[in-house]
C-alpha positions as CSV (number, residue, x, y, z in Angstrom):
1,X,-191.7,2.2,122.1
2,X,-190.9,0.8,125.6
3,X,-187.6,1.1,127.1
4,X,-187.4,-2.6,128.0
5,X,-187.7,-3.3,124.2
6,X,-184.6,-1.4,123.6
7,X,-182.6,-2.2,126.7
8,X,-183.3,-6.0,126.6
9,X,-181.6,-6.6,123.3
10,X,-178.6,-4.4,124.4
11,X,-178.3,-6.2,127.7
12,X,-178.4,-9.6,125.8
13,X,-175.7,-8.4,123.4
14,X,-173.4,-7.2,126.2
15,X,-173.8,-10.6,128.1
16,X,-172.9,-12.5,125.0
17,X,-169.9,-10.1,124.2
18,X,-168.5,-10.7,127.7
19,X,-169.7,-14.3,128.2
20,X,-166.1,-15.6,127.7
21,X,-164.8,-13.6,130.6
22,X,-167.9,-13.6,132.7
23,X,-167.3,-16.9,134.6
24,X,-164.5,-17.2,137.1
25,X,-164.0,-20.8,136.2
26,X,-163.3,-20.1,132.6
27,X,-159.7,-18.8,132.0
28,X,-157.9,-18.9,128.7
29,X,-154.7,-20.9,129.2
30,X,-152.0,-21.1,126.4
31,X,-149.0,-23.3,126.9
32,X,-145.9,-21.7,125.3
33,X,-143.5,-24.7,125.9
34,X,-139.8,-24.0,126.6
35,X,-139.1,-20.5,125.7
36,X,-135.3,-21.1,125.3
37,X,-136.2,-23.1,122.2
38,X,-137.1,-19.9,120.4
39,X,-139.6,-17.1,120.3
40,X,-143.3,-17.9,120.4
41,X,-146.0,-15.7,118.8
42,X,-149.6,-15.7,119.9
43,X,-152.0,-13.5,117.7
44,X,-155.6,-12.8,117.9
45,X,-157.8,-10.4,115.8
46,X,-160.1,-9.0,118.5
47,X,-159.9,-9.4,122.3
48,X,-162.5,-8.1,124.6
49,X,-162.2,-8.6,128.3
50,X,-163.4,-7.2,131.7
51,X,-164.0,-8.0,135.3
52,X,-160.3,-9.0,136.1
53,X,-160.4,-12.4,134.6
54,X,-156.9,-13.1,133.0
55,X,-155.5,-14.9,130.1
56,X,-152.8,-17.1,131.3
57,X,-149.6,-18.2,129.3
58,X,-147.6,-21.0,130.7
59,X,-144.0,-21.6,129.9
60,X,-140.6,-23.3,131.1
61,X,-137.1,-22.2,130.9
62,X,-134.0,-24.5,130.5
63,X,-131.6,-21.7,131.5
64,X,-131.4,-18.7,133.6
65,X,-132.9,-16.1,131.2
66,X,-134.1,-12.7,130.4
67,X,-137.5,-12.9,129.1
68,X,-139.2,-10.3,126.8
69,X,-142.8,-9.9,125.9
70,X,-143.7,-7.7,122.9
71,X,-147.2,-6.5,123.0
72,X,-148.3,-5.1,119.6
73,X,-151.8,-3.8,118.8
74,X,-153.4,-1.9,115.9
75,X,-155.7,-0.4,118.4
76,X,-155.9,-0.9,122.2
77,X,-158.0,0.7,124.8
78,X,-157.8,-0.4,128.4
79,X,-158.4,0.7,131.9
80,X,-156.2,-1.0,134.6
81,X,-154.7,-3.8,132.3
82,X,-151.5,-5.3,133.5
83,X,-149.2,-8.1,132.6
84,X,-147.7,-10.2,135.4
85,X,-145.2,-12.9,135.8
86,X,-145.7,-15.7,138.5
87,X,-143.5,-18.7,139.4
88,X,-144.8,-22.2,139.7
89,X,-146.2,-21.6,143.2
90,X,-148.2,-18.7,141.9
91,X,-146.0,-16.1,143.6
92,X,-145.8,-12.8,141.9
93,X,-142.4,-12.0,140.4
94,X,-142.9,-8.9,138.5
95,X,-145.8,-6.9,137.0
96,X,-146.2,-4.1,134.3
97,X,-149.2,-1.9,133.5
98,X,-150.4,-1.8,130.0
99,X,-150.8,1.7,128.4
100,X,-154.3,3.0,128.4
101,X,-154.3,3.7,124.6
102,X,-152.1,1.9,122.1
103,X,-152.4,3.0,118.4
104,X,-150.3,0.8,116.0
105,X,-147.5,0.6,118.6
106,X,-145.4,-2.2,120.4
107,X,-145.0,-2.3,124.1
108,X,-142.0,-4.3,125.3
109,X,-142.0,-5.8,128.7
110,X,-138.7,-7.3,130.1
111,X,-138.4,-9.6,132.9
112,X,-134.7,-9.8,134.1
113,X,-132.8,-12.8,135.3
114,X,-135.6,-15.4,135.6
115,X,-134.2,-18.7,136.9
116,X,-134.5,-22.0,135.1
117,X,-137.6,-24.0,135.9
118,X,-141.0,-25.1,135.0
119,X,-144.5,-23.9,135.4
120,X,-144.0,-20.1,135.0
121,X,-147.1,-18.2,134.2
122,X,-147.7,-14.8,132.3
123,X,-151.1,-13.4,133.3
124,X,-152.6,-10.7,131.1
125,X,-155.2,-9.1,133.2
126,X,-157.7,-7.0,131.3
127,X,-158.6,-4.8,134.3
128,X,-161.9,-3.2,134.5
129,X,-162.1,-2.8,130.6
130,X,-159.9,-3.9,127.7
131,X,-160.4,-4.0,124.0
132,X,-157.7,-4.6,121.6
133,X,-157.9,-5.0,117.8
134,X,-155.4,-7.2,115.8
135,X,-153.1,-7.8,118.8
136,X,-149.9,-10.0,118.8
137,X,-147.9,-11.2,121.7
138,X,-144.4,-12.4,121.1
139,X,-142.5,-14.2,123.9
140,X,-138.8,-14.6,123.8
141,X,-136.0,-15.7,126.2
142,X,-132.3,-15.0,126.1
143,X,-130.1,-17.0,128.3
144,X,-128.0,-15.2,131.0
145,X,-124.4,-16.0,130.5
146,X,-122.3,-15.1,133.6
147,X,-119.4,-12.9,132.7
148,X,-116.4,-12.9,135.1
149,X,-115.7,-9.6,136.8
150,X,-112.3,-8.0,136.3
151,X,-111.5,-8.4,140.0
152,X,-112.2,-12.1,139.8
153,X,-109.5,-12.4,137.0
154,X,-106.9,-10.3,138.9
155,X,-107.5,-12.5,142.0
156,X,-107.0,-15.6,139.9
157,X,-103.8,-14.3,138.2
158,X,-102.4,-13.3,141.5
159,X,-103.0,-16.7,143.0
160,X,-101.4,-18.3,139.9
161,X,-98.4,-16.0,140.3
162,X,-98.0,-17.0,144.0
163,X,-98.2,-20.8,143.1
164,X,-95.5,-20.1,140.4
165,X,-93.2,-18.3,142.9
166,X,-93.5,-21.2,145.4
167,X,-92.8,-23.8,142.7
168,X,-89.7,-21.9,141.5
169,X,-88.3,-21.5,145.0
170,X,-88.7,-25.3,145.5
171,X,-86.7,-26.1,142.2
172,X,-84.0,-23.5,142.7
């Protein structure tokens, strides 16, 4: 049996397996909507990726928020995979590396104090090689509520006290 008879079908099978990620013009874009409206889950049974072509997830925020991405996989094998957050001008905000081997585990990625706005993008970059089986991504946002510092409260009370003393002196 000639090597070309064996290698030809193998090359064709690999080409078909990676055809969704083989073209630089084909990128899987998933709109998540406004994350402040509640968590959004995106699940897929099998994901095979290579050659640094990312999956993109777009979202908006009504409020300044902490954004969390939970990446759960029954089995995940990767080489150089990362998960990155970009603003609407495609500037990198933060990036995390995905563990090389995930076996029935959840990896949580936290992006702290992201400003309200539109056009944010998560990019899942499969790196040189990525295979995940039964993966599930859950995106959630928690609004950041400013809490006054004790120094601010003390300064405010001191100011009110001084105003009270001035008002008392005028009436006495």
